[in-house]
C-alpha positions as semicolon CSV with decimal commas, in nm:
position;residue;x (nm);y (nm);z (nm)
1;M;-3,497;-0,920;-2,043
2;K;-3,149;-0,730;-2,142
3;I;-3,103;-0,459;-2,340
4;V;-2,901;-0,214;-2,419
5;L;-2,995;0,150;-2,471
6;L;-2,778;0,361;-2,709
7;G;-2,821;0,789;-2,775
8;A;-2,598;1,069;-2,765
9;P;-2,435;1,190;-2,474
10;G;-2,759;1,429;-2,318
11;S;-3,002;1,236;-2,478
12;G;-3,239;1,096;-2,195
13;K;-3,094;0,738;-2,132
14;G;-3,007;0,776;-1,738
15;T;-3,419;0,887;-1,753
16;Q;-3,490;0,626;-1,967
17;A;-3,290;0,357;-1,803
18;A;-3,428;0,412;-1,431
19;N;-3,798;0,350;-1,606
20;I;-3,682;0,058;-1,793
21;S;-3,529;-0,081;-1,450
22;E;-3,841;-0,021;-1,290
23;W;-4,120;-0,164;-1,524
24;Y;-3,898;-0,470;-1,544
25;K;-3,739;-0,536;-1,229
26;I;-3,403;-0,540;-1,440
27;P;-3,042;-0,384;-1,299
28;H;-2,965;-0,059;-1,459
29;I;-2,585;-0,110;-1,508
30;S;-2,403;0,309;-1,591
31;T;-2,043;0,242;-1,736
32;G;-2,096;0,657;-1,637
33;D;-2,207;0,587;-1,307
34;I;-1,938;0,291;-1,211
35;F;-1,671;0,600;-1,347
36;R;-1,743;0,801;-1,123
37;S;-1,762;0,661;-0,818
38;N;-1,399;0,528;-0,892
39;I;-1,324;0,882;-0,959
40;K;-1,476;1,002;-0,671
41;N;-1,348;0,727;-0,451
42;G;-0,985;0,842;-0,576
43;T;-0,930;0,480;-0,717
44;E;-0,670;0,387;-1,010
45;L;-0,977;0,345;-1,190
46;G;-1,126;0,629;-1,121
47;K;-0,793;0,832;-1,162
48;K;-0,696;0,649;-1,553
49;A;-1,073;0,726;-1,625
50;K;-1,061;1,042;-1,502
51;E;-0,778;1,133;-1,751
52;Y;-1,008;1,073;-2,067
53;I;-1,337;1,214;-1,907
54;D;-1,236;1,500;-1,840
55;K;-1,137;1,587;-2,211
56;G;-1,429;1,469;-2,367
57;L;-1,322;1,129;-2,443
58;L;-1,402;0,799;-2,447
59;V;-1,249;0,536;-2,173
60;P;-1,045;0,289;-2,343
61;D;-1,233;-0,028;-2,474
62;E;-1,051;-0,319;-2,245
63;L;-1,066;-0,077;-1,937
64;T;-1,439;-0,056;-1,998
65;I;-1,457;-0,447;-2,113
66;D;-1,313;-0,551;-1,807
67;I;-1,568;-0,331;-1,587
68;V;-1,912;-0,443;-1,782
69;S;-1,795;-0,827;-1,761
70;D;-1,749;-0,786;-1,400
71;R;-2,072;-0,626;-1,352
72;L;-2,245;-0,848;-1,557
73;K;-2,143;-1,243;-1,374
74;Q;-2,329;-1,113;-1,017
75;T;-2,627;-1,209;-0,911
76;D;-2,867;-0,922;-1,035
77;C;-2,794;-0,950;-1,349
78;E;-2,934;-1,316;-1,417
79;N;-3,322;-1,241;-1,513
80;G;-3,140;-0,944;-1,724
81;F;-3,017;-0,613;-1,695
82;I;-3,026;-0,286;-1,911
83;L;-2,709;-0,112;-2,041
84;D;-2,595;0,228;-2,041
85;G;-2,326;0,379;-2,198
86;F;-2,184;0,076;-2,272
87;P;-2,120;-0,078;-2,577
88;R;-1,990;0,253;-2,727
89;T;-1,787;0,115;-3,037
90;V;-1,789;-0,172;-3,301
91;N;-1,512;-0,325;-3,064
92;Q;-1,702;-0,331;-2,701
93;A;-2,037;-0,438;-2,975
94;E;-1,853;-0,766;-3,034
95;K;-1,691;-0,787;-2,711
96;L;-2,040;-0,789;-2,522
97;D;-2,220;-1,047;-2,750
98;E;-1,900;-1,318;-2,726
99;I;-1,951;-1,269;-2,340
100;L;-2,292;-1,305;-2,382
101;K;-2,283;-1,602;-2,594
102;Q;-2,030;-1,739;-2,343
103;R;-2,297;-1,736;-2,087
104;G;-2,553;-1,900;-2,334
105;T;-2,771;-1,598;-2,430
106;N;-2,792;-1,285;-2,587
107;L;-2,979;-0,970;-2,641
108;D;-3,342;-0,895;-2,630
109;I;-3,324;-0,533;-2,770
110;V;-3,119;-0,264;-2,897
111;L;-3,338;0,104;-2,828
112;N;-3,162;0,428;-2,960
113;I;-3,319;0,731;-2,842
114;E;-3,232;1,041;-3,117
115;V;-3,183;1,432;-3,047
116;S;-3,065;1,677;-3,226
117;D;-2,713;1,822;-3,142
118;S;-2,883;2,134;-3,095
119;E;-3,072;2,019;-2,810
120;I;-2,796;1,833;-2,650
121;I;-2,559;2,108;-2,610
122;A;-2,888;2,358;-2,504
123;R;-3,009;2,015;-2,215
124;M;-2,663;1,974;-2,084
125;G;-2,541;2,376;-1,992
126;G;-2,829;2,405;-1,820
127;R;-2,746;2,067;-1,624
128;R;-2,666;2,056;-1,272
129;V;-2,546;1,848;-0,992
130;C;-2,526;1,820;-0,554
131;T;-2,201;1,823;-0,455
132;K;-2,322;1,614;-0,244
133;C;-2,637;1,434;-0,298
134;G;-2,558;1,386;-0,630
135;M;-2,876;1,540;-0,726
136;S;-2,987;1,631;-1,084
137;Y;-3,165;1,984;-1,170
138;H;-3,216;2,164;-1,520
139;I;-3,136;2,585;-1,460
140;E;-3,470;2,549;-1,728
141;F;-3,730;2,249;-1,659
142;N;-3,602;2,166;-1,336
143;P;-3,399;2,473;-1,094
144;P;-3,264;2,420;-0,767
145;A;-3,325;2,595;-0,467
146;E;-3,277;2,948;-0,466
147;G;-2,829;2,996;-0,438
148;D;-2,807;2,749;-0,641
149;T;-2,874;2,507;-0,383
150;C;-2,982;2,130;-0,380
151;K;-3,353;2,120;-0,288
152;A;-3,267;1,777;-0,081
153;C;-2,952;1,889;0,102
154;G;-2,925;2,184;0,127
155;E;-2,567;2,191;-0,041
156;K;-2,425;2,399;-0,367
157;V;-2,535;2,273;-0,689
158;V;-2,283;2,314;-0,990
159;Q;-2,200;2,238;-1,357
160;R;-2,001;1,933;-1,414
161;E;-1,716;1,950;-1,589
162;D;-1,788;1,699;-1,864
163;D;-2,099;1,918;-1,952
164;K;-1,962;2,237;-2,001
165;E;-2,011;2,302;-2,440
166;E;-1,723;2,309;-2,515
167;T;-1,642;1,937;-2,329
168;V;-2,041;1,843;-2,492
169;I;-1,921;1,948;-2,837
170;Q;-1,646;1,732;-2,788
171;R;-1,809;1,413;-2,661
172;L;-2,091;1,493;-2,942
173;H;-1,845;1,481;-3,197
174;T;-1,663;1,139;-3,056
175;Y;-2,018;0,978;-2,989
176;H;-2,088;1,051;-3,422
177;K;-1,746;0,892;-3,476
178;Q;-1,692;0,617;-3,269
179;T;-2,045;0,499;-3,103
180;E;-2,286;0,585;-3,402
181;P;-2,162;0,300;-3,647
182;L;-2,330;0,079;-3,328
183;I;-2,675;0,182;-3,529
184;E;-2,582;-0,052;-3,793
185;Y;-2,396;-0,267;-3,614
186;Y;-2,765;-0,400;-3,462
187;K;-2,927;-0,324;-3,757
188;K;-2,762;-0,634;-3,895
189;D;-2,920;-0,887;-3,669
190;K;-3,261;-0,696;-3,677
191;K;-3,254;-0,623;-3,312
192;L;-3,289;-0,223;-3,292
193;V;-3,528;-0,033;-3,255
194;T;-3,541;0,374;-3,247
195;V;-3,751;0,639;-3,075
196;Q;-3,727;1,032;-3,090
197;G;-3,591;1,192;-2,802
198;Q;-3,896;1,501;-2,707
199;K;-3,825;1,786;-2,498
200;S;-4,126;1,622;-2,255
201;I;-3,935;1,307;-2,019
202;D;-4,258;1,202;-2,009
203;D;-4,336;1,211;-2,433
204;T;-3,967;0,990;-2,456
205;T;-4,092;0,735;-2,190
206;S;-4,446;0,634;-2,387
207;A;-4,262;0,666;-2,686
208;V;-3,986;0,367;-2,495
209;K;-4,293;0,230;-2,345
210;K;-4,465;0,149;-2,716
211;A;-4,060;0,072;-2,877
212;L;-4,076;-0,199;-2,574
213;G;-4,410;-0,386;-2,658
214;G;-4,651;-0,134;-2,450
215;I;-4,505;-0,307;-2,121
């Protein structure tokens, strides 16, 4: 199964991608995770990507396309994959189609998770991440231990720069301008299925399962 997951930042794509990866036994490929790993390790790619990410902007297409193309060549993608965070522009979508066509295949489904901007700002403003192990928390729905410490390893839990309200608003603006056109792009291809993101993760998971045919 070859799947693209669409949705604004904070719509719950990462959680649902992890579920789908487990259901179908296919790799969850998150461009955000790839960029953050490179930033953490101080690579040249990481330094370039950080300049854009910290401002709530998209990393340039050529950089992102090269990374994804290389990742899709790995053997664990032979039976399918789920792409989370790519494509983010129509240009990237066209390049992805070219990459897959060269390999004699194409996408099976594009799953779009819809959530209102106001809900996303509230969600992301409450997100916290452990500085050591990367465990995610939310101050309302899944709070860290007392004193803003990680329940798993005891290290400090912080708010990422790209989760701060002013950055989230900029990220949403960028999403609406550059990524929303993908909805129309994939509608024409008859690949698009849209589900409404719910406050309850379990409810969203049930909607995703239904959209994918019940699994």
